[in-house]
MMTF fields as JSON, N, C-alpha, C and O atoms, coordinates in Angstrom:
{
  "mmtfVersion": "1.0.0",
  "mmtfProducer": "UNKNOWN",
  "numBonds": 263,
  "numAtoms": 264,
  "numGroups": 66,
  "numChains": 1,
  "numModels": 1,
  "chainsPerModel": [1],
  "groupsPerChain": [66],
  "chainIdList": ["A"],
  "bondAtomList": [4, 2, 8, 6, 12, 10, 16, 14, 20, 18, 24, 22, 28, 26, 32, 30, 36, 34, 40, 38, 44, 42, 48, 46, 52, 50, 56, 54, 60, 58, 64, 62, 68, 66, 72, 70, 76, 74, 80, 78, 84, 82, 88, 86, 92, 90, 96, 94, 100, 98, 104, 102, 108, 106, 112, 110, 116, 114, 120, 118, 124, 122, 128, 126, 132, 130, 136, 134, 140, 138, 144, 142, 148, 146, 152, 150, 156, 154, 160, 158, 164, 162, 168, 166, 172, 170, 176, 174, 180, 178, 184, 182, 188, 186, 192, 190, 196, 194, 200, 198, 204, 202, 208, 206, 212, 210, 216, 214, 220, 218, 224, 222, 228, 226, 232, 230, 236, 234, 240, 238, 244, 242, 248, 246, 252, 250, 256, 254, 260, 258],
  "bondOrderList": [1, 1, 1, 1, 1, 1, 1, 1, 1, 1, 1, 1, 1, 1, 1, 1, 1, 1, 1, 1, 1, 1, 1, 1, 1, 1, 1, 1, 1, 1, 1, 1, 1, 1, 1, 1, 1, 1, 1, 1, 1, 1, 1, 1, 1, 1, 1, 1, 1, 1, 1, 1, 1, 1, 1, 1, 1, 1, 1, 1, 1, 1, 1, 1, 1],
  "groupList": [{"groupName": "VAL", "atomNameList": ["N", "CA", "C", "O"], "elementList": ["N", "C", "C", "O"], "formalChargeList": [0, 0, 0, 0], "bondAtomList": [1, 0, 2, 1, 3, 2], "bondOrderList": [1, 1, 2], "singleLetterCode": "V", "chemCompType": "L-PEPTIDE LINKING"}, {"groupName": "GLY", "atomNameList": ["N", "CA", "C", "O"], "elementList": ["N", "C", "C", "O"], "formalChargeList": [0, 0, 0, 0], "bondAtomList": [1, 0, 2, 1, 3, 2], "bondOrderList": [1, 1, 2], "singleLetterCode": "G", "chemCompType": "PEPTIDE LINKING"}, {"groupName": "ALA", "atomNameList": ["N", "CA", "C", "O"], "elementList": ["N", "C", "C", "O"], "formalChargeList": [0, 0, 0, 0], "bondAtomList": [1, 0, 2, 1, 3, 2], "bondOrderList": [1, 1, 2], "singleLetterCode": "A", "chemCompType": "L-PEPTIDE LINKING"}, {"groupName": "THR", "atomNameList": ["N", "CA", "C", "O"], "elementList": ["N", "C", "C", "O"], "formalChargeList": [0, 0, 0, 0], "bondAtomList": [1, 0, 2, 1, 3, 2], "bondOrderList": [1, 1, 2], "singleLetterCode": "T", "chemCompType": "L-PEPTIDE LINKING"}, {"groupName": "ASN", "atomNameList": ["N", "CA", "C", "O"], "elementList": ["N", "C", "C", "O"], "formalChargeList": [0, 0, 0, 0], "bondAtomList": [1, 0, 2, 1, 3, 2], "bondOrderList": [1, 1, 2], "singleLetterCode": "N", "chemCompType": "L-PEPTIDE LINKING"}, {"groupName": "LEU", "atomNameList": ["N", "CA", "C", "O"], "elementList": ["N", "C", "C", "O"], "formalChargeList": [0, 0, 0, 0], "bondAtomList": [1, 0, 2, 1, 3, 2], "bondOrderList": [1, 1, 2], "singleLetterCode": "L", "chemCompType": "L-PEPTIDE LINKING"}, {"groupName": "ARG", "atomNameList": ["N", "CA", "C", "O"], "elementList": ["N", "C", "C", "O"], "formalChargeList": [0, 0, 0, 0], "bondAtomList": [1, 0, 2, 1, 3, 2], "bondOrderList": [1, 1, 2], "singleLetterCode": "R", "chemCompType": "L-PEPTIDE LINKING"}, {"groupName": "GLU", "atomNameList": ["N", "CA", "C", "O"], "elementList": ["N", "C", "C", "O"], "formalChargeList": [0, 0, 0, 0], "bondAtomList": [1, 0, 2, 1, 3, 2], "bondOrderList": [1, 1, 2], "singleLetterCode": "E", "chemCompType": "L-PEPTIDE LINKING"}, {"groupName": "PHE", "atomNameList": ["N", "CA", "C", "O"], "elementList": ["N", "C", "C", "O"], "formalChargeList": [0, 0, 0, 0], "bondAtomList": [1, 0, 2, 1, 3, 2], "bondOrderList": [1, 1, 2], "singleLetterCode": "F", "chemCompType": "L-PEPTIDE LINKING"}, {"groupName": "ILE", "atomNameList": ["N", "CA", "C", "O"], "elementList": ["N", "C", "C", "O"], "formalChargeList": [0, 0, 0, 0], "bondAtomList": [1, 0, 2, 1, 3, 2], "bondOrderList": [1, 1, 2], "singleLetterCode": "I", "chemCompType": "L-PEPTIDE LINKING"}, {"groupName": "MET", "atomNameList": ["N", "CA", "C", "O"], "elementList": ["N", "C", "C", "O"], "formalChargeList": [0, 0, 0, 0], "bondAtomList": [1, 0, 2, 1, 3, 2], "bondOrderList": [1, 1, 2], "singleLetterCode": "M", "chemCompType": "L-PEPTIDE LINKING"}, {"groupName": "PRO", "atomNameList": ["N", "CA", "C", "O"], "elementList": ["N", "C", "C", "O"], "formalChargeList": [0, 0, 0, 0], "bondAtomList": [1, 0, 2, 1, 3, 2], "bondOrderList": [1, 1, 2], "singleLetterCode": "P", "chemCompType": "L-PEPTIDE LINKING"}, {"groupName": "ASP", "atomNameList": ["N", "CA", "C", "O"], "elementList": ["N", "C", "C", "O"], "formalChargeList": [0, 0, 0, 0], "bondAtomList": [1, 0, 2, 1, 3, 2], "bondOrderList": [1, 1, 2], "singleLetterCode": "D", "chemCompType": "L-PEPTIDE LINKING"}, {"groupName": "GLN", "atomNameList": ["N", "CA", "C", "O"], "elementList": ["N", "C", "C", "O"], "formalChargeList": [0, 0, 0, 0], "bondAtomList": [1, 0, 2, 1, 3, 2], "bondOrderList": [1, 1, 2], "singleLetterCode": "Q", "chemCompType": "L-PEPTIDE LINKING"}, {"groupName": "CYS", "atomNameList": ["N", "CA", "C", "O"], "elementList": ["N", "C", "C", "O"], "formalChargeList": [0, 0, 0, 0], "bondAtomList": [1, 0, 2, 1, 3, 2], "bondOrderList": [1, 1, 2], "singleLetterCode": "C", "chemCompType": "L-PEPTIDE LINKING"}, {"groupName": "LYS", "atomNameList": ["N", "CA", "C", "O"], "elementList": ["N", "C", "C", "O"], "formalChargeList": [0, 0, 0, 0], "bondAtomList": [1, 0, 2, 1, 3, 2], "bondOrderList": [1, 1, 2], "singleLetterCode": "K", "chemCompType": "L-PEPTIDE LINKING"}, {"groupName": "SER", "atomNameList": ["N", "CA", "C", "O"], "elementList": ["N", "C", "C", "O"], "formalChargeList": [0, 0, 0, 0], "bondAtomList": [1, 0, 2, 1, 3, 2], "bondOrderList": [1, 1, 2], "singleLetterCode": "S", "chemCompType": "L-PEPTIDE LINKING"}],
  "groupTypeList": [0, 1, 2, 3, 0, 4, 5, 5, 5, 2, 2, 0, 5, 6, 3, 7, 7, 8, 3, 9, 7, 4, 2, 2, 10, 7, 11, 12, 0, 0, 13, 5, 14, 4, 0, 5, 0, 15, 10, 1, 2, 12, 9, 16, 1, 9, 1, 3, 12, 6, 9, 3, 0, 6, 1, 0, 7, 16, 5, 4, 1, 0, 7, 9, 2, 3],
  "groupIdList": [1, 2, 3, 4, 5, 6, 7, 8, 9, 10, 11, 12, 13, 14, 15, 16, 17, 18, 19, 20, 21, 22, 23, 24, 25, 26, 27, 28, 29, 30, 31, 32, 33, 34, 35, 36, 37, 38, 39, 40, 41, 42, 43, 44, 45, 46, 47, 48, 49, 50, 51, 52, 53, 54, 55, 56, 57, 58, 59, 60, 61, 62, 63, 64, 65, 66],
  "secStructList": [7, 2, 2, 2, 2, 2, 2, 2, 2, 2, 2, 6, 6, 1, 1, 1, 3, 3, 3, 3, 3, 6, 7, 7, 7, 1, 2, 2, 2, 2, 2, 2, 2, 2, 2, 2, 2, 2, 6, 6, 7, 3, 3, 3, 7, 6, 6, 1, 1, 3, 3, 3, 3, 3, 7, 7, 1, 7, 7, 7, 7, 7, 7, 7, 7, 7],
  "xCoordList": [0.812, -0.013, 0.857, 0.608, 1.858, 2.761, 3.43, 3.508, 3.91, 4.595, 3.603, 3.976, 2.371, 1.412, 1.096, 1.036, 0.89, 0.6, 1.734, 1.494, 2.979, 4.124, 4.256, 4.566, 4.011, 4.112, 2.98, 3.236, 1.735, 0.692, 1.039, 0.877, 1.519, 1.837, 2.967, 2.974, 3.946, 5.045, 4.639, 5.192, 3.706, 3.32, 2.331, 2.326, 1.495, 0.389, 0.82, 0.084, 1.939, 2.367, 3.446, 4.015, 3.716, 4.638, 3.867, 2.64, 4.536, 3.842, 3.693, 3.34, 3.958, 3.856, 2.983, 2.686, 2.586, 1.797, 2.683, 3.831, 2.073, 2.828, 1.861, 0.768, 2.248, 1.391, 2.022, 3.205, 1.212, 1.577, 1.042, -0.173, 1.888, 1.487, 1.486, 2.296, 0.6, 0.478, 0.222, 0.726, -0.595, -0.925, -1.807, -2.636, -1.598, -2.406, -3.841, -4.078, -4.847, -6.246, -7.022, -8.252, -6.384, -7.071, -7.879, -7.578, -8.923, -9.776, -9.12, -9.57, -8.015, -7.342, -6.656, -6.557, -6.185, -5.618, -6.711, -6.518, -7.873, -9.006, -9.471, -9.79, -9.511, -9.955, -8.93, -9.32, -7.623, -6.647, -6.8, -6.728, -6.998, -7.198, -8.387, -8.3, -9.477, -10.705, -10.513, -11.018, -9.782, -9.47, -8.601, -8.842, -7.568, -6.697, -7.496, -7.248, -8.429, -9.244, -10.104, -10.256, -10.648, -11.457, -10.554, -11.025, -9.274, -8.291, -7.877, -7.19, -8.25, -7.891, -6.939, -6.593, -6.539, -5.697, -6.427, -7.654, -5.717, -6.27, -5.78, -4.651, -6.625, -6.25, -7.308, -8.512, -6.794, -7.76, -7.291, -6.153, -8.211, -7.912, -8.042, -7.528, -8.728, -8.885, -9.589, -10.634, -9.047, -9.602, -9.085, -9.472, -8.231, -7.613, -6.158, -5.63, -5.468, -4.038, -3.211, -1.986, -3.862, -3.157, -3.71, -4.766, -3.024, -3.459, -2.628, -1.401, -3.273, -2.548, -2.829, -3.968, -1.733, -1.777, -1.253, -0.133, -2.037, -1.62, -1.34, -2.264, -0.108, 0.334, -0.368, -0.731, -0.554, -1.196, -0.155, 0.73, -0.309, 0.56, 0.386, 1.339, -0.853, -1.168, -2.398, -3.185, -2.617, -3.822, -4.569, -3.97, -5.892, -6.688, -6.996, -6.914, -7.354, -7.768, -9.147, -9.896, -9.46, -10.741, -11.095, -10.211, -12.399, -12.849, -13.323, -14.04, -12.929, -13.433, -14.015, -13.542, -15.014, -15.583, -14.876, -14.521, -14.68, -14.017, -14.955, -14.524],
  "yCoordList": [-1.2, 0.005, 1.268, 2.211, 1.255, 2.426, 2.789, 3.967, 1.797, 2.071, 2.689, 3.595, 2.185, 2.738, 4.181, 5.021, 4.485, 5.831, 6.762, 7.855, 6.351, 7.16, 7.463, 8.587, 6.417, 6.617, 7.495, 8.33, 7.429, 8.289, 9.722, 10.577, 10.02, 11.355, 11.888, 13.085, 11.088, 11.572, 11.784, 12.654, 11.015, 11.043, 12.164, 12.694, 12.535, 13.387, 14.751, 15.351, 15.254, 16.561, 16.511, 17.539, 15.341, 15.231, 15.64, 15.548, 16.058, 16.483, 15.368, 15.64, 14.157, 13.048, 11.945, 11.957, 11.018, 9.893, 8.868, 8.592, 8.347, 7.366, 6.246, 6.518, 5.016, 3.846, 3.035, 2.697, 2.743, 1.878, 0.506, 0.304, -0.421, -1.867, -2.579, -2.241, -3.539, -4.207, -3.326, -3.564, -2.263, -1.302, -1.919, -2.791, -1.443, -1.823, -1.459, -0.428, -2.273, -1.985, -1.765, -1.756, -1.591, -1.377, -0.088, 0.863, -0.068, 1.09, 2.449, 3.442, 2.475, 3.759, 4.27, 5.484, 3.406, 3.823, 4.349, 5.376, 3.679, 4.183, 5.532, 6.409, 5.71, 6.976, 8.071, 9.204, 7.759, 8.805, 9.193, 10.377, 8.276, 8.504, 9.412, 10.388, 9.137, 9.929, 11.327, 12.262, 11.512, 12.85, 13.62, 14.797, 12.936, 13.556, 13.982, 15.063, 13.173, 13.5, 14.745, 15.625, 14.829, 15.998, 17.264, 18.389, 17.035, 18.19, 18.541, 19.547, 17.773, 18.116, 17.109, 17.299, 16.072, 15.039, 14.262, 14.172, 13.707, 12.906, 11.502, 11.174, 10.646, 9.267, 8.297, 8.489, 7.239, 6.217, 4.846, 4.687, 3.906, 2.614, 2.53, 1.599, 3.495, 3.503, 2.243, 1.897, 1.545, 0.321, -0.948, -2.064, -0.758, -1.852, -1.971, -1.149, -3.0, -3.176, -2.415, -2.534, -1.63, -0.871, 0.565, 0.816, 1.489, 2.914, 3.716, 3.615, 4.558, 5.533, 6.921, 7.296, 7.681, 9.034, 9.908, 9.695, 10.889, 11.866, 13.143, 13.816, 13.471, 14.634, 15.91, 16.151, 16.715, 18.078, 19.12, 18.762, 20.347, 21.382, 21.741, 22.06, 21.68, 22.033, 21.363, 20.901, 21.276, 20.717, 21.856, 22.828, 21.678, 22.629, 22.105, 20.904, 23.025, 22.65, 21.969, 22.171, 21.183, 20.482, 20.227, 20.018, 20.248, 19.936, 18.52, 18.143, 17.71, 16.35, 16.094, 16.65, 15.277, 14.93, 13.705, 12.78, 13.716, 12.581, 11.633, 10.634],
  "zCoordList": [-0.021, 0.02, 0.009, -0.742, 0.845, 0.944, -0.375, -0.724, -1.109, -2.321, -3.384, -4.129, -3.426, -4.352, -4.023, -4.92, -2.74, -2.273, -2.631, -3.146, -2.366, -2.664, -4.168, -4.561, -5.013, -6.476, -6.904, -7.772, -6.413, -6.764, -6.478, -7.349, -5.269, -4.894, -5.682, -5.968, -6.066, -6.907, -8.38, -9.053, -8.861, -10.277, -10.58, -11.691, -9.611, -9.913, -10.43, -11.213, -10.042, -10.527, -11.6, -11.966, -12.088, -13.244, -14.532, -14.565, -15.516, -16.714, -17.774, -18.922, -17.385, -18.307, -17.709, -16.515, -18.526, -18.138, -17.357, -17.704, -16.308, -15.467, -15.077, -14.58, -15.295, -15.014, -13.876, -13.908, -12.897, -11.783, -12.029, -12.024, -12.24, -12.43, -11.051, -10.188, -10.849, -9.602, -8.428, -7.33, -8.664, -7.663, -6.59, -6.849, -5.403, -4.277, -4.566, -5.195, -4.129, -4.422, -3.137, -3.181, -2.014, -0.764, -0.737, -1.459, 0.116, 0.193, 0.341, -0.23, 1.143, 1.397, 0.111, -0.063, -0.781, -2.047, -2.94, -3.59, -3.004, -3.793, -3.316, -4.118, -1.947, -1.399, -1.71, -1.992, -1.664, -2.023, -3.48, -3.81, -4.313, -5.799, -5.971, -6.715, -5.327, -5.44, -4.969, -5.591, -3.866, -3.373, -4.351, -4.619, -4.891, -5.869, -7.117, -7.651, -7.585, -8.734, -8.388, -9.234, -7.201, -6.815, -6.781, -6.949, -6.562, -6.524, -7.931, -8.108, -8.955, -10.269, -10.981, -12.147, -10.283, -10.889, -11.984, -11.946, -12.947, -13.993, -13.768, -14.132, -13.16, -12.787, -13.329, -13.162, -13.991, -14.437, -13.842, -13.403, -13.858, -13.276, -11.8, -11.18, -11.207, -9.758, -9.306, -9.856, -8.318, -7.804, -8.509, -8.163, -9.47, -10.167, -9.834, -9.086, -10.38, -10.104, -11.143, -11.154, -12.02, -13.015, -13.008, -13.589, -12.372, -12.277, -13.157, -13.124, -13.992, -14.864, -14.343, -14.065, -14.22, -13.77, -14.904, -15.37, -15.361, -16.293, -15.534, -15.078, -15.399, -14.559, -14.905, -16.056, -13.912, -14.058, -13.465, -12.689, -13.855, -13.361, -11.917, -11.207, -11.501, -10.091, -9.615, -10.441, -8.374, -7.751, -6.996, -6.537, -6.899, -6.187, -4.79, -4.534, -3.884, -2.566, -2.64, -3.595, -1.644, -1.608, -0.134, 0.697, 0.177, 1.524, 1.457, 0.529, 2.442, 2.577, 3.94, 4.931, 4.009, 5.294, 5.866, 5.136, 7.175, 7.817, 8.464, 9.04]
}
């Protein structure tokens, strides 16, 4: 789980496409992806073992309920 989270956070602000193979599919990874998408990230394959991140220049703030 930790490796997938670290790769997601590193890839989201890159200006190129990045694919994570054998990604963790735990609920916390899915939740992180969904929050990043709400912030403006371009992520596909959420909830699968192959997540593709198309980097963006910046992310927006977002409010989330706990």
